[in-house]
C-alpha positions in Angstrom: 151.7 69.8 137.3 153.3 67.7 140.0 155.0 64.6 138.6 154.2 61.1 139.8 157.4 61.0 141.9 156.7 64.4 143.4 153.2 63.4 144.4 154.5 60.2 145.9 157.1 62.1 147.9 154.3 64.3 149.3 152.3 61.2 150.1 155.2 59.5 151.9 156.1 62.8 153.7 153.0 62.6 155.8 152.4 60.5 158.8 150.9 57.1 157.9 147.6 58.0 159.7 147.2 61.1 157.5 148.0 59.7 154.1 144.6 58.4 153.3 142.9 61.7 154.0 145.6 63.6 152.1 145.3 61.6 148.9 141.4 61.7 149.1 141.5 65.5 149.5 144.1 66.0 146.8 142.2 63.8 144.4 139.0 65.8 145.0 141.0 69.0 144.3 142.2 67.6 141.0 138.7 66.6 139.9 137.4 70.0 140.9 140.2 71.6 138.8 139.2 69.6 135.8 135.6 70.7 136.2 136.7 74.3 136.5 138.9 74.2 133.3 136.3 72.3 131.2 133.3 74.0 132.6 131.6 70.6 132.8 130.5 68.2 135.4 133.2 65.6 135.9 133.0 61.9 136.7 136.2 59.9 136.8 136.2 56.1 136.6 139.6 54.6 137.4 140.8 51.0 137.9 143.8 49.4 139.6 144.3 46.7 136.9 147.9 47.8 136.3 148.8 48.1 140.0 147.1 44.9 141.1 147.5 42.3 138.3 147.2 39.5 140.8 143.5 40.3 141.5 141.0 38.4 139.4 140.3 40.4 136.3 136.6 40.9 136.7 137.1 42.7 140.0 139.1 45.5 138.3 137.1 45.4 135.0 133.9 47.1 134.1 131.1 45.0 135.6 127.4 45.4 136.5 128.2 46.6 140.0 129.9 49.7 138.6 126.5 51.3 137.9 126.2 52.0 141.6 129.3 54.1 141.5 128.1 56.1 138.5 124.8 56.7 140.1 126.5 57.9 143.3 128.9 60.1 141.3 126.2 61.7 139.1 123.9 62.4 142.0 123.9 66.1 142.9 125.8 67.3 139.9 124.7 70.5 138.1 121.9 69.4 135.7 122.6 72.5 133.5 126.1 71.4 132.6 127.4 68.8 130.2 129.6 65.9 131.3 133.3 65.2 131.1 133.9 61.5 131.7 137.5 60.4 132.7 138.0 56.8 131.9 140.9 54.4 132.8 140.0 50.8 132.5 141.1 47.5 130.9 137.6 46.8 129.7 135.1 44.3 131.0 131.6 43.2 130.2 129.8 44.6 127.2 126.4 44.4 129.0 127.9 46.5 131.8 129.2 49.0 129.3 125.7 49.2 127.8 124.2 49.9 131.3 126.7 52.7 132.0 126.2 54.4 128.6 122.4 54.1 128.8 122.4 55.6 132.3 124.8 58.5 131.4 122.9 59.2 128.3 119.6 59.4 130.2 121.2 62.2 132.2 123.3 64.1 129.6 122.9 65.0 125.9 126.5 66.0 125.5 129.4 63.8 126.9 133.1 64.2 126.3 135.4 61.4 127.4 139.1 61.9 128.3 141.5 59.0 128.3 144.7 59.5 130.3 146.2 56.2 129.2 144.0 53.1 128.7 140.3 52.6 127.8 140.3 49.2 126.3 137.6 46.7 125.2 134.4 47.6 127.0 136.0 50.9 127.9 136.4 51.6 124.2 132.7 50.8 123.8 131.9 53.4 126.5 134.1 56.0 124.7 132.4 55.3 121.4 129.1 56.1 123.1 130.2 59.6 123.8 130.2 62.7 121.6 133.9 63.5 121.6 137.1 61.6 122.7 140.1 63.5 124.2 143.4 61.6 123.9 147.0 62.3 124.6 150.0 60.9 122.8 150.1 58.1 125.4 146.4 57.3 125.3 144.9 54.3 123.6 141.7 52.6 122.8 141.4 48.9 121.9 139.4 46.3 119.9 135.9 45.7 121.1 135.7 42.1 119.9 133.9 40.1 122.7 135.7 37.6 124.8 134.0 34.4 126.0 135.1 32.5 129.1 135.7 28.8 128.4 137.1 26.7 131.2 138.0 29.8 133.2 140.0 31.2 130.3 139.0 34.0 127.9 138.8 33.3 124.2 138.1 35.7 121.4 134.6 35.1 120.0 136.2 35.7 116.5 138.8 33.0 117.2 136.0 30.5 118.2 134.1 31.2 115.0 137.3 31.0 112.9 138.2 27.6 114.5 134.8 26.1 113.7 135.0 27.5 110.2 138.5 25.9 109.8 137.3 22.6 111.1 134.3 22.6 108.8 136.4 23.4 105.8 139.0 20.7 106.5 136.4 18.0 107.3 134.6 18.7 104.0 137.8 18.5 102.1 139.0 15.4 103.9 136.5 13.6 106.2 139.4 11.7 107.8 140.3 14.9 109.7 137.1 14.7 111.6 138.8 12.4 114.1 141.5 15.0 114.8 138.9 17.7 115.2 136.5 15.7 117.4 138.1 16.4 120.8 138.3 20.1 120.1 134.7 20.4 118.8 133.5 18.3 121.7 135.2 20.5 124.2 133.7 23.7 122.8 130.3 22.4 121.6 127.9 23.9 119.1 126.3 26.1 121.7 129.5 28.0 122.1 129.6 28.8 118.4 126.1 30.2 118.6 127.1 32.3 121.6 130.2 33.6 119.8 128.1 34.7 116.8 125.5 36.4 119.1 128.2 38.2 121.2 129.9 39.6 118.1 126.6 40.8 116.6 125.4 42.3 120.0 128.6 44.2 120.6 128.8 45.7 117.1 125.1 46.6 117.0 125.5 48.5 120.3 128.5 50.5 119.1 126.9 51.2 115.7 123.7 52.5 117.2 125.6 54.7 119.7 127.7 56.2 116.9 124.7 57.0 114.7 122.8 58.5 117.6 125.6 60.5 119.2 129.0 61.2 117.7 127.9 61.0 114.0 124.3 62.3 114.5 124.9 65.5 112.4 126.5 63.7 109.5 124.6 62.7 106.3 126.6 59.5 106.1 126.2 58.6 109.7 124.8 55.1 109.1 127.7 54.2 106.8 130.3 55.6 109.1 128.9 54.0 112.2 128.8 50.6 110.5 132.4 51.0 109.3 133.7 52.0 112.7 131.8 49.3 114.6 133.3 46.7 112.1 136.8 48.2 112.4 136.8 48.1 116.2 134.9 44.9 116.6 136.2 42.9 113.6 138.5 39.9 113.5 141.6 41.6 112.0 143.3 42.9 115.1 145.0 39.6 116.0 145.3 40.7 119.7 142.5 41.9 122.0 145.1 44.2 123.7 146.2 45.8 120.4 146.8 49.6 120.7 144.5 51.9 118.8 145.9 55.4 119.1 144.3 58.7 118.3 145.6 58.9 114.7 144.0 55.5 113.9 140.8 56.6 115.7 140.8 59.8 113.6 141.3 57.7 110.5 137.9 56.2 111.3 136.4 59.7 111.3 135.9 59.7 115.1 135.8 63.1 116.8 139.1 63.0 118.6 140.8 66.0 120.2 144.4 66.2 121.4 144.7 66.5 125.1 147.8 68.6 124.6 145.7 71.3 123.0 144.7 72.5 126.5 147.8 72.4 128.7 145.8 73.3 131.9 143.4 70.4 131.2 146.3 68.0 130.4 148.1 68.9 133.7 144.9 68.5 135.8 144.0 65.1 134.1 147.5 63.7 134.5 147.7 64.9 138.1 144.4 63.0 138.8 145.8 59.9 137.0 149.0 60.0 139.0 147.1 60.3 142.3 144.9 57.3 141.3 147.9 55.2 140.6 149.4 56.1 144.0 146.2 55.3 145.8 145.9 51.9 144.0 149.6 51.1 144.8 149.5 52.1 148.4 146.0 51.1 149.5 143.3 48.5 149.1 141.2 50.2 146.4 140.4 48.3 143.2 138.2 50.9 141.4 137.0 54.4 142.1 134.3 56.7 140.8 135.0 60.3 141.7 132.8 63.3 140.8 133.2 67.1 140.8 130.7 67.6 143.6 133.2 65.8 145.9 131.5 62.4 146.0 133.7 59.3 146.0 132.7 55.7 145.4 135.4 53.1 146.2 135.6 49.4 145.6 138.1 47.9 148.1 139.7 44.5 148.0 139.8 44.1 151.8 136.2 45.0 152.5 134.8 43.1 149.6 132.3 45.9 149.0 132.0 49.5 147.8 132.1 52.5 150.1 130.4 55.8 149.2 131.6 59.1 150.7 
């Protein structure tokens, strides 16, 4: 496996006019190698959220436009083979995750997901909609508790519910405190509380149903396990939406988690692809990519303002 610095040296060692074609060709080779090792169709979804933190979050997050990339990536793949999904994302919209999982599940009865480093929030939701999760020592999932946008800032739905509960308790105990709480409650409004409750319920139901239907489908206690996992990942106890959930904690929830290090060839190919993606994001305008083992590539660029399929 070439290291990140070695790949960057190869990239910089080419004339500027050849670098884009080199990284595209080398990336396609890496995806093809993963497909060969796993004997599966491969779709890789990667985001530039680490390399372009100045870009508005929704542009690098999972959103409804991404289904176009998945449709482009899946088109033409071998229908007789199962799917290996490579996922690197900060998360995004739960409804977009639902769209992606529903689409992929309409195509494949068996899906393994490999996480090179991060699959947070809605990315974790997608992973929990698969049959098996492959993680390295460095890989992490995250809480799936929904975030609501209030005044252009994200707030945890659980925090909103907790604040309303706290206000209710204090006002009942001492009505004088209603004056102190009034500006806060006025800013949020009762509709936001209802939206928070619905978002929490919606996200947990999605995850619970996917787990029962897919990862836990052969288990007699699938309903209990699915409910416990959905509550663990989507519950209020994480304190931070960015909290790391590693593979040992995931296994502790009875998820089917396999160590990436068990297959050294697969690990090298996956990390090579991951390094190439980071270089492409650092050196070029791409915000997100969907790559597939049949050579198709869907790219969302910051400069063009729109996706490009190749």
